[in-house]
N, C-alpha and C positions, 0 to 999 in steps of 0.2 A: 209297115206291118199292121198298124192300128187302123189304117184307112184314113188317117188324118195326121198332120204334123202339128196341129194346134194343141198346146199343153192342156188347156181347159177341156177340150174335146176328148183327148186321151184319158184324162182323169175321169170324165163322165162315162166313157166306155168301159173303163176298168171297174168303176163303181157299179154300173149296170151288170157287168159280167159277174161280179161278186154277189150281188143281190139275186141274180138269176140262178147261178150254179152253186153257190155256197149258202144260199138262204139268208144272207145278211148283207146289208149295204156297208160301205166303208164309213167308219167314224172318223178316223184320222190317218192321213198319209204319214208314214214314218220316214220313208226315203224313196227315192227313185234313182236308178242308175241305168244307163244305156250304153251299149257297145254293139255286139252282134245281135242283140235282142233288147228287150226292156224288162227291168226287174222293179216291181213295186212292192215295198214292204208296207203293210197296212195293218191297222187295228180295226177289226170289224165291229159293228154296233153290238154284236152278241158277245164281245170280249175276246174272240180268238185273234191271235196274231199270226198272219200268214204272209207268204211270198207269192205273188202272181208273176210268173215268168212268161212274157210274150215272146214267141219265137217267130222268126221270119219265115216266109213260105218256102225257103230253101230247105227247111227241115221237114221231112215227111211225117205224116201221122204215125206210120208204122215204126219209124225210128224213134220218135218221141214216146210211143207206147212201150217200146222195148226198154228205153232208158228208165221210164216210170217203173216198169217191172223189176229191173235190176235194183233201183234205189229202194223200192218197197222191200225186196228180198234182203238187202243190206240192213235196212232199219229193223227188220224183223229178226235179224241174226246179230243184234247188238253192235253193229258197226256204227260209229258216231257220225250219223248223217241225219238230215232233216227227213221227217216222215212225209211221203207224198200223200196229198189229200184228194187230188182230182186228176184223172187221166187227161191227156191232151184233148182240148175242147176248142172249137172254133172261136177266134177273137180277131176281128178285123180281117186282114188278108192271110193270116197264119193261124197258129194255134197257141193256146196258153196252157201252162201246167201250174198247179198250185201245190205248195208244200207248207208245212208248219214253219214258222219263223223261230229259229233257235238262236238266242243271243248269248249262248254260253261260250266261254273260252276267251282267249286273248289274241289279238292280231300280232303276228310275228313278222319279222323281216326275212323274206324268202331268200335273200342274198346271203344270209348267214349259213355256214356249212352245217351246223347242228340242225337248223330248221329244214334245210334241203334234205338232210338225212332222214328226218322224221317224215317229210313228205314222200320220199322214196319208199320208206318202210310202209307207210299207209297205202300207197299205190300198189305195192307188192301184195299187201293183205287183201286189197280189193280184187286183184287179178286172181290170186289163189282161191279166195273165198267165193268167187263167182264162176269158177270153171264149169260147174254144172249147168250154167245158163248159156254156154257157148252157142247152142243151136237155136236160141231165141230168135224167132222171125223179126226182122228189122235191124238186128245188130250186125249182120253181114255187111262189112264195109266194102264199097266199091272204090274207095279212095285210091288205093294203090293200083288198081286196074285201069284207072282213068288218067294215069300219068302220060303226058305227051312224050314221044321219044326223046331221050336225053334230059328230061326234067328230073329234078331232085325231089320236088314237092308237088302235091296236087294243088288244085285251086284253093287258096286259103278260105277259111270260114268267115272272114271279115275283110272288107276292102282296106282296112287300116294296115294290113300286112301285104306289102308289095314285094314279093321275093324276086321278081324279074328285075327290078331296078336296084336291088340291094345285094347283088351277087359279088360285087367287088370285095375282095378280101375273104370270101367264103369258098374259093376254088378248092381248098383242101378237103372240104367235106365229102364230095363224091369219091375222091381218091382214097380217103380213109374208109369209106364204106366198101370199096372194092377189095380190101384186104381180107 
């Protein structure tokens, strides 16, 4: 997605991106994580702490703009989420988005029932609170219309999920959905 696999070159490209689009180069890299995209937590030379999210070309600019709009709406309506700072902007072969780095709160074990309950409640609050955004261009998912006949899931968002080779033991899922 960055146009390079070299860590030093990726850091240089993210630094150039920040200087160009945020008006400040990076002072310190706080962390970097990668999975379906790349996430750089950085302290800019002007003192701002931001997250630069690099997205693979699989995510369209329209979809990422819609996500940006929803997140901006949530932040403006007191939902506890990071405030978006920059709409999707070209970086490497894909797009990057930028949001404020919020370090508040504690990490919790999502396997605990109370934590899962809190996560479900927060998701319900997002769904209910964003109903007015349903028609936002870019949010209309084609995921379910792209299912091959007999498939339970669309193509995963990341190659680390291989549903085709992990179906053994999950045969009950389609039967449960048919009820």
